[in-house]
N, C-alpha and C positions, 0 to 999 in steps of 0.2 A: 170407688171412684177413682179414676185415673187423673193424675195431674195434667195430661195432653188433653183434657177436656175443660179444664178449668180456666179462665182468665189469669192472666199474669197477677194481678194484686191478690187473687185467691192463693196461686201457688205460694206467692210469697208470705200470708197471713198464716198458712199453714205450716210452713218454715218456720218463722217466728214463733209460734205457737208449741213449735217441736221442741225448739232450742229453749223455748222458758220450762217446757215440762220436764225437758232430757235435763235441765241444771234443779229441778225442784228433787227431781229422782235421783241423782248424784248425790246434791248437797244433804238433803235431810232423809234418804233413803226412803220415800215414798213407795206406795204399792207399785207392783210393775204395771205398764199397760199394755202387755203381752195379753190378748186374748180378750181384751176391756168390753168389745163388741159383743161377744158371747155372754159373758158375764154378767153383765150391766142388765139385762132382759129378767134376771133371777136375784138381783141384788136388794131390792126394796120391794117389798109386796105393793101393787098397786101403781107402779111406774113401769114406762116402758122402758125398753133399754136406750132410747133417743131422749127422753123425760130425765132418765137417772143420769145420763152425760152432761146433758143440758144442766141441770140440779148440781152437779158434783162442779161444773166449773163456775156456776154464777152466784151459787149460796155452796161455798164449799163448807160449810159446818151443818148443812142439814142432816147429814150421815155420814158418819166418819168409819173407813173401815178400822176395824182391829186387825193388828194391836197399834195404829196409828193412832197419835193424840191428835186432837182438834187443833189447829191453829199452824199447822204445818203447810197447807195449801194457800197459795195466794188468794187473797181475797177482791183482787182489786183487776181481773178478767174482764170486766164490765166496763171499764174504763181504758184497761189497756187495747181493748179489741171492739170493733164494731160490731153489730149485732149479726151482722152477714159474716165477719170472720168467725163468731162464734159458732154460726150456723155448721162454717164450712169446717171448722174444726170437730163439730160434735159427729158429722158425717165422716169425717176423716177416722176418728177414734171408732165410730161403729164399724168400720173395716177391718180394725188391726183385731 
């Protein structure tokens, strides 16, 4: 998904989410997101890549990548981001 095809509020939502996730990775040493789109499809049996990433954002404790501990991922993205922003973020991460 190219930013040029997104409305400005969607571009802003992705940029804000990137900042949050980058701070998360830097502060707690969370899993790298490079290649997450390809990895997501095989991470949890029965979940598509889209559903895995969505669940990881909205229910971060549902599946925790080892060796990381539960509770490192912010649990309030449903509050911080609208449904539309979460969908845009999922689609962005699928392309990573």
